[in-house]
DRENPA-3360 file (N, C-alpha, C; in nm, 2 decimals, always signed):
BEGIN
1 = MQPTRPHR = +1.74/-2.77/-1.29/+1.69/-2.63/-1.32/+1.64/-2.57/-1.19 ~ +1.69/-2.45/-1.16/+1.65/-2.38/-1.04/+1.50/-2.33/-1.05 ~ +1.42/-2.35/-0.95/+1.28/-2.30/-0.96/+1.28/-2.15/-0.97 ~ +1.18/-2.10/-1.04/+1.16/-1.95/-1.05/+1.12/-1.89/-0.92 ~ +1.14/-1.76/-0.90/+1.10/-1.70/-0.78/+0.96/-1.72/-0.74 ~ +0.86/-1.71/-0.83/+0.72/-1.73/-0.78/+0.70/-1.87/-0.72 ~ +0.77/-1.98/-0.78/+0.75/-2.11/-0.73/+0.81/-2.13/-0.59 ~ +0.92/-2.06/-0.56/+0.98/-2.06/-0.43/+0.90/-1.99/-0.33;
9 = CATPGRSS = +0.81/-1.91/-0.37/+0.72/-1.84/-0.28/+0.58/-1.89/-0.28 ~ +0.57/-2.02/-0.30/+0.44/-2.08/-0.33/+0.34/-2.06/-0.21 ~ +0.39/-2.09/-0.09/+0.30/-2.08/+0.03/+0.26/-1.94/+0.05 ~ +0.35/-1.83/+0.06/+0.30/-1.70/+0.08/+0.22/-1.65/-0.04 ~ +0.24/-1.71/-0.16/+0.16/-1.67/-0.28/+0.02/-1.71/-0.26 ~ -0.01/-1.83/-0.21/-0.14/-1.87/-0.19/-0.21/-1.78/-0.08 ~ -0.14/-1.74/+0.02/-0.19/-1.65/+0.12/-0.22/-1.52/+0.06 ~ -0.13/-1.47/-0.03/-0.15/-1.34/-0.09/-0.27/-1.34/-0.18;
17 = TRSYALYG = -0.29/-1.45/-0.25/-0.40/-1.46/-0.34/-0.53/-1.45/-0.26 ~ -0.54/-1.52/-0.15/-0.66/-1.52/-0.07/-0.68/-1.38/-0.01 ~ -0.57/-1.32/+0.04/-0.58/-1.18/+0.09/-0.62/-1.08/-0.01 ~ -0.57/-1.10/-0.14/-0.62/-1.01/-0.25/-0.77/-1.02/-0.27 ~ -0.82/-1.14/-0.27/-0.97/-1.15/-0.28/-1.04/-1.09/-0.16 ~ -0.98/-1.10/-0.04/-1.05/-1.05/+0.07/-1.04/-0.90/+0.09 ~ -0.91/-0.84/+0.07/-0.89/-0.70/+0.10/-0.88/-0.62/-0.03 ~ -0.86/-0.68/-0.15/-0.86/-0.61/-0.27/-0.74/-0.53/-0.30;
25 = YNGVWVVD = -0.63/-0.55/-0.23/-0.51/-0.47/-0.26/-0.45/-0.52/-0.39 ~ -0.37/-0.44/-0.46/-0.32/-0.47/-0.59/-0.18/-0.53/-0.60 ~ -0.10/-0.51/-0.50/+0.03/-0.56/-0.50/+0.09/-0.59/-0.37 ~ +0.17/-0.69/-0.35/+0.25/-0.71/-0.23/+0.39/-0.75/-0.28 ~ +0.49/-0.69/-0.21/+0.63/-0.70/-0.25/+0.72/-0.71/-0.13 ~ +0.83/-0.78/-0.16/+0.94/-0.79/-0.06/+1.07/-0.75/-0.12 ~ +1.14/-0.65/-0.06/+1.27/-0.60/-0.11/+1.37/-0.64/-0.01 ~ +1.48/-0.71/-0.05/+1.58/-0.75/+0.05/+1.67/-0.64/+0.09;
33 = GAGRTVYG = +1.77/-0.68/+0.17/+1.86/-0.58/+0.22/+1.95/-0.51/+0.12 ~ +1.97/-0.58/+0.00/+2.05/-0.52/-0.11/+1.96/-0.44/-0.21 ~ +1.83/-0.43/-0.18/+1.75/-0.35/-0.27/+1.69/-0.43/-0.38 ~ +1.70/-0.57/-0.38/+1.65/-0.65/-0.49/+1.51/-0.69/-0.45 ~ +1.42/-0.70/-0.56/+1.29/-0.75/-0.54/+1.29/-0.90/-0.54 ~ +1.26/-0.96/-0.42/+1.27/-1.10/-0.41/+1.14/-1.17/-0.41 ~ +1.03/-1.09/-0.40/+0.90/-1.15/-0.40/+0.80/-1.05/-0.45 ~ +0.71/-1.09/-0.54/+0.61/-0.99/-0.59/+0.48/-1.06/-0.63;
41 = VVDGKPSA = +0.37/-1.00/-0.59/+0.24/-1.05/-0.63/+0.16/-0.93/-0.68 ~ +0.10/-0.94/-0.80/+0.02/-0.83/-0.86/-0.12/-0.89/-0.89 ~ -0.22/-0.82/-0.83/-0.36/-0.86/-0.85/-0.38/-1.01/-0.82 ~ -0.31/-1.06/-0.71/-0.33/-1.19/-0.67/-0.25/-1.30/-0.74 ~ -0.16/-1.26/-0.83/-0.08/-1.35/-0.91/+0.07/-1.32/-0.89 ~ +0.15/-1.43/-0.88/+0.30/-1.41/-0.86/+0.35/-1.33/-0.98 ~ +0.45/-1.24/-0.96/+0.51/-1.16/-1.06/+0.66/-1.16/-1.04 ~ +0.73/-1.17/-1.15/+0.88/-1.16/-1.15/+0.93/-1.02/-1.18;
49 = TALTDWLQ = +0.84/-0.92/-1.19/+0.87/-0.78/-1.22/+0.94/-0.72/-1.10 ~ +1.04/-0.64/-1.13/+1.10/-0.56/-1.03/+1.01/-0.45/-0.97 ~ +1.01/-0.43/-0.84/+0.92/-0.34/-0.78/+0.92/-0.20/-0.85 ~ +1.04/-0.15/-0.88/+1.05/-0.01/-0.93/+1.01/-0.01/-1.08 ~ +0.99/-0.12/-1.14/+0.93/-0.12/-1.27/+0.78/-0.11/-1.27 ~ +0.72/-0.14/-1.15/+0.58/-0.14/-1.13/+0.53/-0.02/-1.05 ~ +0.61/+0.02/-0.95/+0.57/+0.13/-0.86/+0.66/+0.25/-0.89 ~ +0.59/+0.37/-0.91/+0.67/+0.49/-0.94/+0.66/+0.58/-0.82;
57 = GDVEGLVA = +0.77/+0.66/-0.81/+0.78/+0.76/-0.70/+0.91/+0.73/-0.62 ~ +0.92/+0.78/-0.51/+1.04/+0.77/-0.42/+1.03/+0.64/-0.35 ~ +1.05/+0.53/-0.42/+1.05/+0.39/-0.36/+1.16/+0.38/-0.27 ~ +1.28/+0.42/-0.31/+1.40/+0.41/-0.22/+1.38/+0.48/-0.09 ~ +1.32/+0.60/-0.10/+1.30/+0.68/+0.02/+1.20/+0.61/+0.11 ~ +1.10/+0.55/+0.05/+1.00/+0.47/+0.13/+1.07/+0.35/+0.20 ~ +1.15/+0.28/+0.13/+1.22/+0.17/+0.19/+1.31/+0.21/+0.30 ~ +1.38/+0.32/+0.28/+1.47/+0.38/+0.39/+1.39/+0.42/+0.51;
65 = QARSPALA = +1.28/+0.48/+0.49/+1.20/+0.52/+0.60/+1.14/+0.41/+0.68 ~ +1.10/+0.30/+0.60/+1.05/+0.18/+0.67/+1.16/+0.12/+0.76 ~ +1.29/+0.13/+0.72/+1.40/+0.08/+0.80/+1.44/+0.17/+0.91 ~ +1.38/+0.28/+0.92/+1.42/+0.38/+1.03/+1.41/+0.32/+1.17 ~ +1.51/+0.33/+1.25/+1.49/+0.27/+1.39/+1.38/+0.34/+1.46 ~ +1.34/+0.46/+1.43/+1.23/+0.53/+1.50/+1.10/+0.46/+1.48 ~ +1.09/+0.38/+1.37/+0.96/+0.31/+1.35/+0.94/+0.19/+1.43 ~ +1.06/+0.13/+1.47/+1.05/+0.01/+1.55/+0.97/-0.10/+1.48;
73 = DGSVVRAL = +0.86/-0.15/+1.53/+0.78/-0.25/+1.47/+0.66/-0.18/+1.39 ~ +0.67/-0.05/+1.37/+0.56/+0.01/+1.30/+0.57/+0.01/+1.15 ~ +0.49/+0.09/+1.08/+0.49/+0.09/+0.94/+0.48/+0.23/+0.89 ~ +0.51/+0.25/+0.76/+0.50/+0.39/+0.70/+0.40/+0.37/+0.58 ~ +0.32/+0.47/+0.56/+0.22/+0.47/+0.45/+0.24/+0.60/+0.37 ~ +0.26/+0.58/+0.24/+0.28/+0.70/+0.15/+0.19/+0.68/+0.03 ~ +0.17/+0.79/-0.04/+0.10/+0.79/-0.17/+0.20/+0.79/-0.29 ~ +0.21/+0.69/-0.37/+0.29/+0.68/-0.48/+0.20/+0.66/-0.61;
81 = EVAGMPAI = +0.26/+0.61/-0.72/+0.18/+0.59/-0.84/+0.21/+0.45/-0.90 ~ +0.11/+0.40/-0.97/+0.12/+0.28/-1.05/+0.06/+0.30/-1.18 ~ +0.14/+0.30/-1.29/+0.10/+0.33/-1.42/+0.02/+0.46/-1.43 ~ +0.07/+0.56/-1.36/+0.01/+0.70/-1.37/-0.11/+0.71/-1.28 ~ -0.15/+0.61/-1.20/-0.26/+0.62/-1.11/-0.21/+0.63/-0.97 ~ -0.28/+0.70/-0.88/-0.24/+0.71/-0.74/-0.25/+0.58/-0.67 ~ -0.16/+0.55/-0.58/-0.16/+0.43/-0.51/-0.12/+0.45/-0.36 ~ -0.18/+0.39/-0.27/-0.14/+0.40/-0.13/-0.06/+0.28/-0.09;
89 = VAAATITP = +0.06/+0.30/-0.04/+0.16/+0.20/-0.01/+0.19/+0.19/+0.14 ~ +0.17/+0.08/+0.20/+0.21/+0.06/+0.34/+0.34/-0.03/+0.34 ~ +0.44/+0.01/+0.41/+0.57/-0.06/+0.41/+0.62/-0.08/+0.55 ~ +0.69/-0.19/+0.58/+0.75/-0.21/+0.71/+0.85/-0.32/+0.70 ~ +0.95/-0.32/+0.79/+1.05/-0.42/+0.79/+1.00/-0.55/+0.83 ~ +1.06/-0.66/+0.78/+1.02/-0.80/+0.82/+1.10/-0.83/+0.94 ~ +1.02/-0.86/+1.05/+1.08/-0.90/+1.18/+1.03/-1.04/+1.22 ~ +1.10/-1.11/+1.30/+1.05/-1.24/+1.35/+0.94/-1.23/+1.44;
97 = GWDPSIRV = +0.91/-1.11/+1.49/+0.79/-1.10/+1.58/+0.81/-1.18/+1.71 ~ +0.70/-1.26/+1.74/+0.71/-1.33/+1.86/+0.77/-1.47/+1.85 ~ +0.81/-1.51/+1.73/+0.87/-1.64/+1.71/+1.02/-1.64/+1.73 ~ +1.07/-1.69/+1.84/+1.22/-1.69/+1.86/+1.29/-1.79/+1.78 ~ +1.23/-1.88/+1.71/+1.30/-1.98/+1.63/+1.35/-1.92/+1.50 ~ +1.30/-1.81/+1.46/+1.34/-1.74/+1.33/+1.46/-1.66/+1.35 ~ +1.57/-1.70/+1.28/+1.70/-1.63/+1.30/+1.70/-1.50/+1.22 ~ +1.74/-1.39/+1.28/+1.75/-1.26/+1.22/+1.89/-1.25/+1.14;
105 = RPGPASVM = +1.88/-1.23/+1.01/+2.00/-1.22/+0.93/+2.07/-1.08/+0.95 ~ +2.20/-1.08/+0.95/+2.27/-0.95/+0.96/+2.25/-0.86/+0.84 ~ +2.27/-0.73/+0.86/+2.25/-0.64/+0.75/+2.12/-0.57/+0.75 ~ +2.09/-0.48/+0.65/+1.96/-0.41/+0.64/+1.85/-0.51/+0.63 ~ +1.74/-0.48/+0.70/+1.62/-0.57/+0.70/+1.55/-0.57/+0.57 ~ +1.49/-0.68/+0.53/+1.40/-0.68/+0.42/+1.27/-0.60/+0.45 ~ +1.21/-0.55/+0.35/+1.09/-0.46/+0.36/+0.98/-0.52/+0.28 ~ +0.86/-0.53/+0.35/+0.74/-0.58/+0.28/+0.65/-0.46/+0.26;
113 = MFVTVLDP = +0.59/-0.46/+0.14/+0.49/-0.35/+0.10/+0.36/-0.41/+0.05 ~ +0.25/-0.34/+0.09/+0.12/-0.37/+0.03/+0.07/-0.24/-0.04 ~ +0.02/-0.26/-0.16/-0.02/-0.15/-0.24/-0.16/-0.16/-0.28 ~ -0.24/-0.05/-0.27/-0.37/-0.04/-0.32/-0.38/+0.08/-0.42 ~ -0.42/+0.04/-0.54/-0.42/+0.14/-0.65/-0.56/+0.21/-0.65 ~ -0.56/+0.34/-0.65/-0.68/+0.42/-0.65/-0.72/+0.45/-0.79 ~ -0.76/+0.35/-0.87/-0.80/+0.38/-1.01/-0.94/+0.43/-1.01 ~ -1.00/+0.48/-1.12/-1.13/+0.54/-1.12/-1.24/+0.45/-1.07;
121 = DRLAQLSV = -1.23/+0.32/-1.10/-1.33/+0.23/-1.04/-1.32/+0.22/-0.89 ~ -1.20/+0.21/-0.84/-1.19/+0.20/-0.69/-1.23/+0.33/-0.63 ~ -1.20/+0.44/-0.68/-1.25/+0.57/-0.63/-1.40/+0.58/-0.63 ~ -1.46/+0.53/-0.74/-1.61/+0.54/-0.75/-1.67/+0.45/-0.65 ~ -1.61/+0.33/-0.63/-1.66/+0.24/-0.53/-1.65/+0.30/-0.39 ~ -1.54/+0.36/-0.36/-1.52/+0.42/-0.23/-1.62/+0.54/-0.21 ~ -1.64/+0.61/-0.31/-1.74/+0.72/-0.31/-1.88/+0.67/-0.27 ~ -1.92/+0.56/-0.33/-2.05/+0.50/-0.30/-2.05/+0.45/-0.15;
129 = NYGLPLLT = -1.94/+0.38/-0.12/-1.94/+0.31/+0.02/-1.94/+0.42/+0.13 ~ -1.88/+0.53/+0.11/-1.87/+0.63/+0.22/-1.97/+0.75/+0.20 ~ -2.06/+0.74/+0.10/-2.16/+0.85/+0.08/-2.09/+0.98/+0.03 ~ -1.99/+0.97/-0.05/-1.92/+1.09/-0.09/-1.96/+1.13/-0.23 ~ -1.94/+1.25/-0.27/-1.94/+1.29/-0.41/-1.84/+1.21/-0.49 ~ -1.85/+1.19/-0.62/-1.76/+1.11/-0.70/-1.62/+1.17/-0.69 ~ -1.52/+1.09/-0.64/-1.39/+1.14/-0.63/-1.31/+1.11/-0.75 ~ -1.22/+1.20/-0.79/-1.12/+1.18/-0.90/-0.99/+1.23/-0.85;
137 = ASRQPLAG = -0.88/+1.17/-0.91/-0.75/+1.20/-0.87/-0.68/+1.28/-0.99 ~ -0.59/+1.37/-0.95/-0.52/+1.45/-1.05/-0.39/+1.50/-0.99 ~ -0.30/+1.55/-1.08/-0.17/+1.61/-1.03/-0.19/+1.75/-0.98 ~ -0.29/+1.82/-1.03/-0.32/+1.95/-0.99/-0.47/+1.96/-0.95 ~ -0.50/+2.06/-0.86/-0.64/+2.08/-0.83/-0.72/+2.11/-0.95 ~ -0.84/+2.05/-0.96/-0.93/+2.07/-1.08/-1.02/+2.19/-1.06 ~ -1.03/+2.27/-1.17/-1.12/+2.39/-1.16/-1.26/+2.35/-1.13 ~ -1.33/+2.42/-1.05/-1.47/+2.39/-1.02/-1.49/+2.28/-0.92;
145 = HESMPLLE = -1.38/+2.23/-0.86/-1.38/+2.12/-0.77/-1.32/+2.16/-0.63 ~ -1.37/+2.10/-0.53/-1.29/+2.10/-0.40/-1.18/+2.00/-0.41 ~ -1.07/+2.03/-0.35/-0.95/+1.94/-0.36/-0.88/+1.93/-0.23 ~ -0.81/+1.82/-0.21/-0.72/+1.81/-0.10/-0.61/+1.71/-0.13 ~ -0.49/+1.72/-0.08/-0.38/+1.63/-0.11/-0.40/+1.49/-0.05 ~ -0.36/+1.39/-0.12/-0.37/+1.25/-0.07/-0.25/+1.22/+0.02 ~ -0.27/+1.20/+0.15/-0.16/+1.17/+0.24/-0.04/+1.26/+0.22 ~ -0.06/+1.39/+0.21/+0.04/+1.49/+0.21/+0.13/+1.48/+0.08;
153 = SAIQLNWQ = +0.08/+1.42/-0.02/+0.16/+1.40/-0.15/+0.12/+1.51/-0.25 ~ +0.18/+1.51/-0.37/+0.14/+1.60/-0.47/+0.01/+1.55/-0.54 ~ -0.04/+1.44/-0.51/-0.16/+1.38/-0.57/-0.28/+1.45/-0.51 ~ -0.37/+1.50/-0.59/-0.49/+1.56/-0.54/-0.62/+1.47/-0.55 ~ -0.70/+1.47/-0.45/-0.83/+1.41/-0.46/-0.93/+1.53/-0.48 ~ -1.01/+1.51/-0.58/-1.11/+1.62/-0.62/-1.25/+1.57/-0.61 ~ -1.34/+1.66/-0.58/-1.48/+1.63/-0.59/-1.56/+1.75/-0.61 ~ -1.68/+1.74/-0.67/-1.76/+1.86/-0.69/-1.86/+1.86/-0.57;
161 = PPRPGRDL = -1.86/+1.97/-0.49/-1.95/+1.98/-0.38/-2.09/+2.00/-0.43 ~ -2.19/+1.96/-0.34/-2.33/+1.98/-0.38/-2.36/+2.13/-0.39 ~ -2.46/+2.17/-0.46/-2.50/+2.30/-0.49/-2.62/+2.35/-0.42 ~ -2.64/+2.33/-0.29/-2.75/+2.39/-0.22/-2.73/+2.53/-0.19 ~ -2.81/+2.59/-0.11/-2.79/+2.73/-0.07/-2.67/+2.75/+0.01 ~ -2.62/+2.87/+0.02/-2.49/+2.90/+0.08/-2.49/+2.86/+0.23 ~ -2.60/+2.88/+0.30/-2.60/+2.84/+0.44/-2.59/+2.69/+0.46 ~ -2.66/+2.62/+0.37/-2.66/+2.47/+0.38/-2.52/+2.42/+0.34;
169 = LRQTLPLF = -2.46/+2.49/+0.24/-2.33/+2.44/+0.19/-2.22/+2.46/+0.30 ~ -2.23/+2.57/+0.38/-2.14/+2.58/+0.49/-2.15/+2.47/+0.60 ~ -2.27/+2.41/+0.61/-2.29/+2.30/+0.70/-2.25/+2.17/+0.65 ~ -2.27/+2.15/+0.52/-2.24/+2.02/+0.46/-2.10/+2.00/+0.41 ~ -2.04/+2.10/+0.36/-1.90/+2.09/+0.31/-1.80/+2.04/+0.41 ~ -1.80/+2.08/+0.53/-1.71/+2.02/+0.63/-1.73/+1.87/+0.65 ~ -1.86/+1.83/+0.64/-1.88/+1.69/+0.65/-1.82/+1.61/+0.54 ~ -1.83/+1.67/+0.41/-1.77/+1.60/+0.30/-1.61/+1.59/+0.32;
177 = VASVLLLA = -1.55/+1.70/+0.36/-1.41/+1.70/+0.38/-1.37/+1.60/+0.49 ~ -1.45/+1.60/+0.60/-1.42/+1.50/+0.70/-1.44/+1.36/+0.65 ~ -1.53/+1.33/+0.56/-1.55/+1.20/+0.50/-1.43/+1.16/+0.42 ~ -1.38/+1.26/+0.34/-1.26/+1.23/+0.26/-1.14/+1.19/+0.35 ~ -1.12/+1.27/+0.46/-1.02/+1.24/+0.56/-1.04/+1.10/+0.62 ~ -1.16/+1.07/+0.65/-1.19/+0.94/+0.71/-1.16/+0.83/+0.61 ~ -1.18/+0.85/+0.48/-1.15/+0.75/+0.38/-1.00/+0.73/+0.38 ~ -0.92/+0.83/+0.38/-0.77/+0.81/+0.39/-0.73/+0.74/+0.51;
185 = VVLYLLLR = -0.79/+0.76/+0.62/-0.76/+0.69/+0.75/-0.79/+0.54/+0.74 ~ -0.91/+0.51/+0.68/-0.96/+0.38/+0.66/-0.86/+0.30/+0.57 ~ -0.82/+0.36/+0.46/-0.72/+0.29/+0.37/-0.59/+0.27/+0.45 ~ -0.55/+0.36/+0.53/-0.42/+0.35/+0.60/-0.43/+0.23/+0.70 ~ -0.55/+0.22/+0.77/-0.56/+0.12/+0.87/-0.58/-0.02/+0.81 ~ -0.65/-0.02/+0.69/-0.66/-0.15/+0.62/-0.53/-0.20/+0.57 ~ -0.44/-0.12/+0.52/-0.31/-0.16/+0.47/-0.23/-0.21/+0.59 ~ -0.23/-0.14/+0.70/-0.15/-0.18/+0.82/-0.20/-0.31/+0.87;
193 = HVLAAGRQ = -0.33/-0.34/+0.86/-0.38/-0.47/+0.91/-0.33/-0.58/+0.82 ~ -0.34/-0.56/+0.69/-0.29/-0.66/+0.60/-0.14/-0.68/+0.61 ~ -0.07/-0.57/+0.63/+0.08/-0.58/+0.65/+0.12/-0.66/+0.77 ~ +0.05/-0.63/+0.88/+0.08/-0.71/+1.00/+0.05/-0.86/+0.98 ~ -0.05/-0.89/+0.91/-0.08/-1.03/+0.89/+0.02/-1.10/+0.80 ~ +0.08/-1.02/+0.71/+0.18/-1.08/+0.61/+0.32/-1.09/+0.66 ~ +0.35/-1.01/+0.76/+0.50/-1.00/+0.80/+0.55/-1.13/+0.86 ~ +0.46/-1.20/+0.93/+0.51/-1.33/+0.99/+0.53/-1.43/+0.88;
201 = IAAQLQEL = +0.44/-1.43/+0.78/+0.47/-1.52/+0.67/+0.60/-1.49/+0.60 ~ +0.62/-1.36/+0.57/+0.74/-1.32/+0.50/+0.87/-1.35/+0.59 ~ +0.86/-1.34/+0.72/+0.97/-1.38/+0.80/+1.01/-1.52/+0.79 ~ +0.90/-1.61/+0.79/+0.93/-1.75/+0.77/+0.98/-1.78/+0.63 ~ +0.94/-1.71/+0.53/+0.99/-1.72/+0.40/+1.14/-1.69/+0.39 ~ +1.18/-1.58/+0.46/+1.32/-1.54/+0.46/+1.40/-1.64/+0.53 ~ +1.35/-1.70/+0.64/+1.43/-1.81/+0.71/+1.44/-1.93/+0.62 ~ +1.34/-1.96/+0.54/+1.34/-2.08/+0.45/+1.45/-2.06/+0.34;
209 = RAGQA = +1.45/-1.93/+0.29/+1.55/-1.90/+0.19/+1.69/-1.92/+0.24 ~ +1.71/-1.87/+0.37/+1.84/-1.88/+0.43/+1.88/-2.02/+0.45 ~ +1.79/-2.11/+0.48/+1.82/-2.25/+0.50/+1.85/-2.32/+0.36 ~ +1.79/-2.27/+0.26/+1.81/-2.33/+0.12/+1.95/-2.28/+0.07 ~ +1.99/-2.16/+0.11/+2.12/-2.11/+0.07/+2.23/-2.18/+0.13;
% end
């Protein structure tokens, strides 16, 4: 009997479980050159679900952008959705990096993705951590709230500004907007850091698969 995909990914799976506990991201995925999901972890546990069954939005466009020669060894970050909730996704091609022993396979590169879901609990936690008003996400700006798009997407982050006097509001509101922007930057940098740590593991996994084939 052939082992299931999660068993073949046992070593990266243990790493992903530890990283999930450390960084709190909700999903890590690898899509091969043919567009097949060859590796998936959801909330620290191996998953055989196809990426597009779990992640909604322009997944193909994200994969294509991650493979763009202009990115070189960089990554791309977009806001997509998981089960109707906003999610920040960092994606990059899997490269051998500094290890010359890993053979690069011909054809489109595999792409690794890390996903953080911004559910209400996560948004509430981030609001507390960064001293922000309670943040909520929606598809349209909410009445009576200040709003801004999440990473230039159609998803809106909303918050109710404080209600001090008009002069004080003019002073404090830019700080709140700057804090929300800082939050988006922090999430971007966090996912890039985790992505960089995982790419070498995934490259070794790809080489192992090639040897087994």
